[in-house]
Short mmCIF file of the C-alpha atoms (twelve columns), coordinates in Angstrom:
data_MODEL
# 
_entry.id   MODEL 
# 
loop_
_atom_site.group_PDB 
_atom_site.id 
_atom_site.type_symbol 
_atom_site.label_atom_id 
_atom_site.label_alt_id 
_atom_site.label_comp_id 
_atom_site.label_asym_id 
_atom_site.label_seq_id 
_atom_site.Cartn_x 
_atom_site.Cartn_y 
_atom_site.Cartn_z 
_atom_site.pdbx_PDB_model_num 
ATOM 1   C CA . MET A 1   11.125 -0.875  -12.581 1 
ATOM 2   C CA . GLU A 2   8.586  0.350   -10.073 1 
ATOM 3   C CA . LYS A 3   9.201  3.769   -8.503  1 
ATOM 4   C CA . VAL A 4   9.621  3.570   -4.735  1 
ATOM 5   C CA . LYS A 5   9.574  6.118   -1.946  1 
ATOM 6   C CA . GLN A 6   12.707 7.588   -0.467  1 
ATOM 7   C CA . ILE A 7   13.023 6.483   3.143   1 
ATOM 8   C CA . GLN A 8   14.642 8.424   5.971   1 
ATOM 9   C CA . VAL A 9   17.335 6.502   7.855   1 
ATOM 10  C CA . GLY A 10  18.975 8.719   10.432  1 
ATOM 11  C CA . ASN A 11  20.469 11.620  8.475   1 
ATOM 12  C CA . GLN A 12  20.440 9.616   5.228   1 
ATOM 13  C CA . THR A 13  17.780 8.982   2.625   1 
ATOM 14  C CA . VAL A 14  17.731 5.644   0.819   1 
ATOM 15  C CA . GLY A 15  15.644 4.095   -1.916  1 
ATOM 16  C CA . GLY A 16  14.044 5.857   -4.836  1 
ATOM 17  C CA . ASP A 17  17.314 7.280   -6.166  1 
ATOM 18  C CA . GLY A 18  18.586 4.244   -8.061  1 
ATOM 19  C CA . LYS A 19  21.603 3.810   -5.789  1 
ATOM 20  C CA . LEU A 20  22.256 0.628   -3.861  1 
ATOM 21  C CA . PHE A 21  22.507 0.931   -0.078  1 
ATOM 22  C CA . VAL A 22  24.169 -1.575  2.229   1 
ATOM 23  C CA . MET A 23  23.180 -2.914  5.656   1 
ATOM 24  C CA . ALA A 24  26.027 -5.044  6.967   1 
ATOM 25  C CA . GLY A 25  27.910 -6.185  10.039  1 
ATOM 26  C CA . PRO A 26  28.280 -9.267  12.215  1 
ATOM 27  C CA . CYS A 27  25.244 -11.414 12.968  1 
ATOM 28  C CA . VAL A 28  25.391 -10.638 16.671  1 
ATOM 29  C CA . ILE A 29  27.356 -8.204  18.817  1 
ATOM 30  C CA . GLU A 30  30.477 -10.043 19.945  1 
ATOM 31  C CA . ASP A 31  33.160 -8.175  21.890  1 
ATOM 32  C CA . PRO A 32  32.818 -4.405  21.292  1 
ATOM 33  C CA . GLU A 33  36.278 -3.970  19.755  1 
ATOM 34  C CA . ARG A 34  35.839 -6.684  17.146  1 
ATOM 35  C CA . THR A 35  32.309 -5.559  16.355  1 
ATOM 36  C CA . LEU A 36  33.512 -1.991  15.826  1 
ATOM 37  C CA . ALA A 37  36.445 -3.162  13.686  1 
ATOM 38  C CA . ILE A 38  34.063 -5.027  11.365  1 
ATOM 39  C CA . GLY A 39  31.965 -1.861  11.071  1 
ATOM 40  C CA . LYS A 40  35.028 0.238   10.250  1 
ATOM 41  C CA . ALA A 41  36.059 -2.186  7.519   1 
ATOM 42  C CA . MET A 42  32.565 -2.168  6.002   1 
ATOM 43  C CA . LYS A 43  32.342 1.622   6.110   1 
ATOM 44  C CA . ALA A 44  35.667 1.882   4.266   1 
ATOM 45  C CA . VAL A 45  34.480 -0.500  1.535   1 
ATOM 46  C CA . CYS A 46  31.199 1.355   1.071   1 
ATOM 47  C CA . GLU A 47  32.906 4.756   0.968   1 
ATOM 48  C CA . LYS A 48  35.290 3.430   -1.669  1 
ATOM 49  C CA . LEU A 49  32.366 2.248   -3.796  1 
ATOM 50  C CA . GLY A 50  30.165 5.292   -3.130  1 
ATOM 51  C CA . LEU A 51  27.437 3.295   -1.370  1 
ATOM 52  C CA . THR A 52  25.392 4.400   1.644   1 
ATOM 53  C CA . TYR A 53  26.299 2.234   4.641   1 
ATOM 54  C CA . ILE A 54  24.108 1.228   7.589   1 
ATOM 55  C CA . PHE A 55  25.787 -0.767  10.378  1 
ATOM 56  C CA . LYS A 56  24.036 -3.966  11.468  1 
ATOM 57  C CA . ALA A 57  24.436 -6.184  14.538  1 
ATOM 58  C CA . SER A 58  21.893 -7.888  16.793  1 
ATOM 59  C CA . PHE A 59  21.856 -7.220  20.523  1 
ATOM 60  C CA . ASP A 60  19.862 -10.423 21.086  1 
ATOM 61  C CA . LYS A 61  19.332 -13.458 18.856  1 
ATOM 62  C CA . ALA A 62  16.167 -14.687 20.508  1 
ATOM 63  C CA . ASN A 63  15.483 -17.432 17.955  1 
ATOM 64  C CA . ARG A 64  18.686 -19.479 18.146  1 
ATOM 65  C CA . SER A 65  18.287 -23.221 17.533  1 
ATOM 66  C CA . SER A 66  19.542 -24.254 20.983  1 
ATOM 67  C CA . TYR A 67  19.303 -22.796 24.469  1 
ATOM 68  C CA . THR A 68  23.076 -23.254 24.699  1 
ATOM 69  C CA . SER A 69  23.747 -20.928 21.746  1 
ATOM 70  C CA . TYR A 70  25.164 -17.435 22.267  1 
ATOM 71  C CA . ARG A 71  22.394 -14.835 22.056  1 
ATOM 72  C CA . GLY A 72  24.273 -11.567 22.499  1 
ATOM 73  C CA . PRO A 73  24.768 -8.997  25.265  1 
ATOM 74  C CA . GLY A 74  21.060 -8.214  25.619  1 
ATOM 75  C CA . LEU A 75  19.011 -5.047  25.256  1 
ATOM 76  C CA . THR A 76  20.685 -2.651  27.689  1 
ATOM 77  C CA . GLU A 77  24.325 -3.503  27.077  1 
ATOM 78  C CA . GLY A 78  23.725 -4.145  23.395  1 
ATOM 79  C CA . LEU A 79  22.159 -0.749  22.812  1 
ATOM 80  C CA . ARG A 80  25.025 0.906   24.690  1 
ATOM 81  C CA . ILE A 81  27.525 -0.789  22.368  1 
ATOM 82  C CA . LEU A 82  25.498 0.143   19.297  1 
ATOM 83  C CA . ALA A 83  25.309 3.766   20.464  1 
ATOM 84  C CA . ASP A 84  29.107 3.842   20.804  1 
ATOM 85  C CA . ILE A 85  29.565 2.326   17.339  1 
ATOM 86  C CA . LYS A 86  27.082 4.799   15.847  1 
ATOM 87  C CA . LYS A 87  28.997 7.697   17.384  1 
ATOM 88  C CA . GLU A 88  32.375 6.345   16.306  1 
ATOM 89  C CA . LEU A 89  31.435 5.482   12.724  1 
ATOM 90  C CA . GLN A 90  28.932 8.296   12.156  1 
ATOM 91  C CA . VAL A 91  26.584 5.966   10.266  1 
ATOM 92  C CA . PRO A 92  22.999 4.827   10.874  1 
ATOM 93  C CA . VAL A 93  22.498 1.556   12.765  1 
ATOM 94  C CA . VAL A 94  19.968 -1.275  12.533  1 
ATOM 95  C CA . SER A 95  19.125 -4.100  14.924  1 
ATOM 96  C CA . ASP A 96  16.167 -6.402  15.589  1 
ATOM 97  C CA . ILE A 97  13.525 -6.317  18.268  1 
ATOM 98  C CA . HIS A 98  11.542 -9.366  19.364  1 
ATOM 99  C CA . GLU A 99  9.084  -7.932  21.883  1 
ATOM 100 C CA . THR A 100 6.901  -4.828  22.010  1 
ATOM 101 C CA . CYS A 101 8.560  -3.710  25.244  1 
ATOM 102 C CA . GLN A 102 11.890 -3.319  23.429  1 
ATOM 103 C CA . ALA A 103 10.686 -0.817  20.828  1 
ATOM 104 C CA . GLU A 104 10.881 2.419   22.811  1 
ATOM 105 C CA . ALA A 105 14.368 1.798   24.185  1 
ATOM 106 C CA . ALA A 106 15.624 0.573   20.804  1 
ATOM 107 C CA . ALA A 107 14.335 3.720   19.104  1 
ATOM 108 C CA . GLU A 108 16.568 5.870   21.293  1 
ATOM 109 C CA . VAL A 109 19.606 4.384   19.518  1 
ATOM 110 C CA . LEU A 110 18.542 2.654   16.310  1 
ATOM 111 C CA . ASP A 111 17.821 4.373   13.010  1 
ATOM 112 C CA . VAL A 112 16.193 1.242   11.581  1 
ATOM 113 C CA . ILE A 113 14.142 -1.122  13.711  1 
ATOM 114 C CA . GLN A 114 14.140 -4.571  12.165  1 
ATOM 115 C CA . ILE A 115 11.388 -7.160  12.532  1 
ATOM 116 C CA . PRO A 116 12.676 -10.750 12.256  1 
ATOM 117 C CA . ALA A 117 11.176 -12.989 9.585   1 
ATOM 118 C CA . PHE A 118 9.552  -15.357 12.089  1 
ATOM 119 C CA . LEU A 119 7.713  -12.379 13.640  1 
ATOM 120 C CA . CYS A 120 6.707  -10.486 10.510  1 
ATOM 121 C CA . ARG A 121 2.969  -11.037 11.048  1 
ATOM 122 C CA . GLN A 122 2.943  -10.099 14.755  1 
ATOM 123 C CA . THR A 123 0.602  -7.110  14.681  1 
ATOM 124 C CA . ASP A 124 1.482  -5.730  18.117  1 
ATOM 125 C CA . LEU A 125 5.209  -5.856  17.347  1 
ATOM 126 C CA . LEU A 126 4.751  -4.136  13.984  1 
ATOM 127 C CA . GLU A 127 2.605  -1.429  15.555  1 
ATOM 128 C CA . ALA A 128 5.066  -0.850  18.392  1 
ATOM 129 C CA . ALA A 129 7.928  -0.473  15.907  1 
ATOM 130 C CA . ALA A 130 5.830  1.824   13.712  1 
ATOM 131 C CA . ALA A 131 4.893  4.014   16.690  1 
ATOM 132 C CA . THR A 132 8.542  4.959   17.224  1 
ATOM 133 C CA . GLY A 133 8.546  6.860   13.939  1 
ATOM 134 C CA . LYS A 134 11.796 5.179   12.966  1 
ATOM 135 C CA . CYS A 135 12.309 3.307   9.725   1 
ATOM 136 C CA . VAL A 136 10.918 -0.228  10.056  1 
ATOM 137 C CA . ASN A 137 12.585 -3.014  8.075   1 
ATOM 138 C CA . VAL A 138 10.478 -6.164  7.951   1 
ATOM 139 C CA . LYS A 139 12.011 -9.430  6.833   1 
ATOM 140 C CA . LYS A 140 9.576  -11.524 4.823   1 
ATOM 141 C CA . GLY A 141 8.741  -14.741 6.619   1 
ATOM 142 C CA . GLN A 142 10.133 -17.984 5.221   1 
ATOM 143 C CA . PHE A 143 6.500  -19.117 5.074   1 
ATOM 144 C CA . LEU A 144 4.982  -16.182 3.151   1 
ATOM 145 C CA . ALA A 145 4.410  -15.414 -0.499  1 
ATOM 146 C CA . PRO A 146 5.757  -11.993 -1.495  1 
ATOM 147 C CA . GLU A 147 2.270  -10.627 -2.160  1 
ATOM 148 C CA . ASP A 148 1.360  -11.442 1.457   1 
ATOM 149 C CA . MET A 149 3.721  -8.702  2.603   1 
ATOM 150 C CA . LYS A 150 1.221  -6.118  1.406   1 
ATOM 151 C CA . ASN A 151 -0.798 -6.893  4.548   1 
ATOM 152 C CA . VAL A 152 2.318  -6.322  6.663   1 
ATOM 153 C CA . VAL A 153 2.853  -2.959  4.996   1 
ATOM 154 C CA . ALA A 154 -0.785 -2.046  5.667   1 
ATOM 155 C CA . LYS A 155 -0.383 -2.736  9.389   1 
ATOM 156 C CA . ILE A 156 2.574  -0.360  9.636   1 
ATOM 157 C CA . GLU A 157 0.882  2.316   7.534   1 
ATOM 158 C CA . HIS A 158 -2.275 2.010   9.647   1 
ATOM 159 C CA . ALA A 159 -0.119 2.727   12.717  1 
ATOM 160 C CA . GLY A 160 0.962  5.998   11.092  1 
ATOM 161 C CA . ASN A 161 4.389  5.137   9.706   1 
ATOM 162 C CA . GLU A 162 5.363  5.112   6.021   1 
ATOM 163 C CA . ASN A 163 9.094  4.778   6.631   1 
ATOM 164 C CA . ILE A 164 9.222  1.123   5.574   1 
ATOM 165 C CA . MET A 165 11.619 -1.369  3.987   1 
ATOM 166 C CA . LEU A 166 10.911 -4.983  3.062   1 
ATOM 167 C CA . THR A 167 13.602 -7.659  3.009   1 
ATOM 168 C CA . GLU A 168 13.656 -10.956 1.127   1 
ATOM 169 C CA . ARG A 169 15.567 -13.749 2.867   1 
ATOM 170 C CA . GLY A 170 14.392 -16.869 1.058   1 
ATOM 171 C CA . ILE A 171 11.476 -19.221 1.513   1 
ATOM 172 C CA . SER A 172 11.489 -22.706 3.043   1 
ATOM 173 C CA . LEU A 173 11.661 -25.529 0.510   1 
ATOM 174 C CA . GLY A 174 11.649 -28.786 2.404   1 
ATOM 175 C CA . TYR A 175 13.655 -29.329 5.553   1 
ATOM 176 C CA . HIS A 176 16.801 -27.277 6.298   1 
ATOM 177 C CA . ASN A 177 16.699 -25.452 2.990   1 
ATOM 178 C CA . LEU A 178 15.828 -22.001 1.651   1 
ATOM 179 C CA . VAL A 179 15.411 -20.796 -1.917  1 
ATOM 180 C CA . VAL A 180 15.051 -17.280 -3.330  1 
ATOM 181 C CA . ASP A 181 12.281 -16.539 -5.799  1 
ATOM 182 C CA . MET A 182 13.548 -13.580 -7.843  1 
ATOM 183 C CA . ARG A 183 9.948  -12.609 -8.591  1 
ATOM 184 C CA . SER A 184 9.704  -11.469 -4.967  1 
ATOM 185 C CA . PHE A 185 11.616 -8.268  -5.654  1 
ATOM 186 C CA . PRO A 186 9.376  -6.672  -8.290  1 
ATOM 187 C CA . ILE A 187 6.269  -7.937  -6.476  1 
ATOM 188 C CA . MET A 188 7.231  -6.355  -3.142  1 
ATOM 189 C CA . ARG A 189 8.647  -3.268  -4.850  1 
ATOM 190 C CA . SER A 190 5.197  -2.687  -6.393  1 
ATOM 191 C CA . PHE A 191 3.958  -1.753  -2.897  1 
ATOM 192 C CA . GLY A 192 5.982  1.456   -3.220  1 
ATOM 193 C CA . TYR A 193 8.724  0.885   -0.655  1 
ATOM 194 C CA . PRO A 194 12.424 -0.017  -0.936  1 
ATOM 195 C CA . VAL A 195 13.204 -3.712  -1.157  1 
ATOM 196 C CA . VAL A 196 16.321 -5.296  0.314   1 
ATOM 197 C CA . PHE A 197 17.966 -8.645  -0.396  1 
ATOM 198 C CA . ASP A 198 19.354 -10.537 2.585   1 
ATOM 199 C CA . ALA A 199 22.208 -12.201 0.740   1 
ATOM 200 C CA . THR A 200 23.634 -14.220 3.615   1 
ATOM 201 C CA . HIS A 201 20.565 -15.553 5.419   1 
ATOM 202 C CA . SER A 202 19.288 -16.704 2.039   1 
ATOM 203 C CA . VAL A 203 22.070 -19.311 1.910   1 
ATOM 204 C CA . GLN A 204 21.404 -20.470 5.464   1 
ATOM 205 C CA . LEU A 205 20.393 -24.076 6.072   1 
ATOM 206 C CA . PRO A 206 18.119 -23.558 9.102   1 
ATOM 207 C CA . GLY A 207 18.812 -26.102 11.835  1 
ATOM 208 C CA . GLY A 208 20.980 -27.985 9.375   1 
ATOM 209 C CA . ALA A 209 23.741 -28.621 11.894  1 
ATOM 210 C CA . GLY A 210 21.540 -30.070 14.646  1 
ATOM 211 C CA . THR A 211 21.797 -27.502 17.435  1 
ATOM 212 C CA . LYS A 212 22.614 -24.684 15.030  1 
ATOM 213 C CA . SER A 213 22.116 -23.664 11.426  1 
ATOM 214 C CA . ALA A 214 24.456 -24.585 8.617   1 
ATOM 215 C CA . GLY A 215 25.056 -22.522 5.492   1 
ATOM 216 C CA . GLN A 216 26.388 -22.354 1.948   1 
ATOM 217 C CA . ARG A 217 28.555 -19.252 1.852   1 
ATOM 218 C CA . GLN A 218 29.850 -20.152 -1.621  1 
ATOM 219 C CA . PHE A 219 26.525 -19.105 -3.164  1 
ATOM 220 C CA . VAL A 220 26.240 -15.628 -1.609  1 
ATOM 221 C CA . GLY A 221 27.854 -13.894 -4.578  1 
ATOM 222 C CA . ASN A 222 25.730 -15.736 -7.140  1 
ATOM 223 C CA . LEU A 223 22.454 -14.843 -5.463  1 
ATOM 224 C CA . ALA A 224 23.526 -11.271 -4.677  1 
ATOM 225 C CA . ARG A 225 24.390 -10.551 -8.302  1 
ATOM 226 C CA . ALA A 226 21.135 -12.129 -9.486  1 
ATOM 227 C CA . ALA A 227 19.116 -10.051 -7.017  1 
ATOM 228 C CA . ALA A 228 20.791 -6.851  -8.209  1 
ATOM 229 C CA . GLY A 229 19.660 -7.719  -11.712 1 
ATOM 230 C CA . ALA A 230 16.129 -8.508  -10.568 1 
ATOM 231 C CA . GLY A 231 15.683 -5.048  -9.084  1 
ATOM 232 C CA . ILE A 232 16.479 -4.204  -5.463  1 
ATOM 233 C CA . ASP A 233 17.229 -1.019  -3.552  1 
ATOM 234 C CA . GLY A 234 19.524 -2.372  -0.847  1 
ATOM 235 C CA . VAL A 235 21.478 -5.408  0.238   1 
ATOM 236 C CA . PHE A 236 21.721 -6.890  3.725   1 
ATOM 237 C CA . MET A 237 24.829 -8.925  4.549   1 
ATOM 238 C CA . GLU A 238 26.256 -10.469 7.666   1 
ATOM 239 C CA . VAL A 239 30.027 -10.247 7.471   1 
ATOM 240 C CA . HIS A 240 32.963 -11.204 9.658   1 
ATOM 241 C CA . ASP A 241 36.756 -11.110 9.570   1 
ATOM 242 C CA . ASN A 242 36.799 -14.832 10.408  1 
ATOM 243 C CA . PRO A 243 33.379 -16.532 10.156  1 
ATOM 244 C CA . ALA A 244 34.815 -19.752 11.626  1 
ATOM 245 C CA . GLU A 245 35.160 -17.869 14.927  1 
ATOM 246 C CA . ALA A 246 31.774 -16.141 14.722  1 
ATOM 247 C CA . LEU A 247 29.411 -16.735 17.623  1 
ATOM 248 C CA . SER A 248 26.319 -16.971 15.381  1 
ATOM 249 C CA . ASP A 249 25.639 -17.847 11.720  1 
ATOM 250 C CA . GLY A 250 29.287 -18.317 10.777  1 
ATOM 251 C CA . PRO A 251 28.615 -20.803 7.924   1 
ATOM 252 C CA . ASN A 252 26.575 -18.296 5.946   1 
ATOM 253 C CA . MET A 253 28.496 -15.110 6.782   1 
ATOM 254 C CA . LEU A 254 30.708 -13.512 4.158   1 
ATOM 255 C CA . TYR A 255 34.408 -12.928 4.778   1 
ATOM 256 C CA . LEU A 256 35.234 -9.223  4.940   1 
ATOM 257 C CA . SER A 257 37.859 -9.876  2.279   1 
ATOM 258 C CA . GLN A 258 35.099 -10.984 -0.130  1 
ATOM 259 C CA . VAL A 259 32.726 -8.074  0.380   1 
ATOM 260 C CA . GLU A 260 34.225 -5.442  -1.916  1 
ATOM 261 C CA . GLY A 261 34.147 -7.645  -5.012  1 
ATOM 262 C CA . VAL A 262 30.545 -8.699  -4.467  1 
ATOM 263 C CA . LEU A 263 29.344 -5.149  -3.804  1 
ATOM 264 C CA . ARG A 264 31.231 -3.740  -6.783  1 
ATOM 265 C CA . ASP A 265 29.529 -6.245  -9.073  1 
ATOM 266 C CA . MET A 266 26.137 -5.603  -7.497  1 
ATOM 267 C CA . ALA A 267 26.454 -1.834  -7.916  1 
ATOM 268 C CA . ALA A 268 27.359 -2.218  -11.602 1 
ATOM 269 C CA . ILE A 269 24.495 -4.637  -12.275 1 
ATOM 270 C CA . ASN A 270 22.119 -2.412  -10.305 1 
ATOM 271 C CA . GLU A 271 22.918 0.543   -12.562 1 
ATOM 272 C CA . ILE A 272 21.879 -1.481  -15.585 1 
ATOM 273 C CA . ALA A 273 18.717 -2.756  -13.855 1 
ATOM 274 C CA . GLN A 274 17.707 0.754   -12.785 1 
ATOM 275 C CA . ARG A 275 18.077 2.047   -16.347 1 
ATOM 276 C CA . SER A 276 15.983 -0.755  -17.797 1 
ATOM 277 C CA . VAL A 277 12.294 -0.180  -18.422 1 
ATOM 278 C CA . SER A 278 10.344 -3.391  -18.021 1 
ATOM 279 C CA . THR A 279 7.607  -4.141  -20.536 1 
ATOM 280 C CA . ASP A 280 6.561  -7.312  -18.735 1 
ATOM 281 C CA . LYS A 281 3.514  -5.813  -17.071 1 
# 
């Protein structure tokens, strides 16, 4: 497997050490108590399995299917909630930005600034995120080949930041459907930065429920285990205690009760993958 750089995330380093790291939490910030409770549950699972944990929740879902859909508490309130969760859990936090004007404020709280897949080629947004000096996690667009992400990496590097992660979340195949090309992981890893698999958005059926997306939660474990075997550094998951009540992306979110089993399998498979030396050059 390709050697990748170790990336600084808050007071943690991830990637380059052969250990799987985990970015997980609810899709969007709901009420603060429930959001924190999900984070506590995820931290406990990761500590049990010896995995580095990064809390994830969006303060604004700016690309919802319908104007009637819940977007989140917004930048100011959302960052306040994330700051409280970060202090309470003592873990790094990640959330997405959608506009250049959000980068500076987000950097005051976030340890990882995430660029949504639909915006992964927006040069100004990438440069604004890079300028914060924080780790930048870019989700590969559903419309891009994995080798195209090298240009995205170059934009961030050109802006003076080499604290980069790349995330695979599937590619569009027809209407309302995503598929994951396992070749994406070694291709993007060859750029020298940690690669993450978004296990829950990859089973999303975008717009498949009319005014919202549908999903196929039953395949999360299958794809997650396959990705661990293909060679990844981290996994991204949206999780919830009761996805049926979730305010965004419920159909593709994993039940908290399912997380430990999936992560345990992934960690074991990852150990084997990291030990393997590929001759398929």
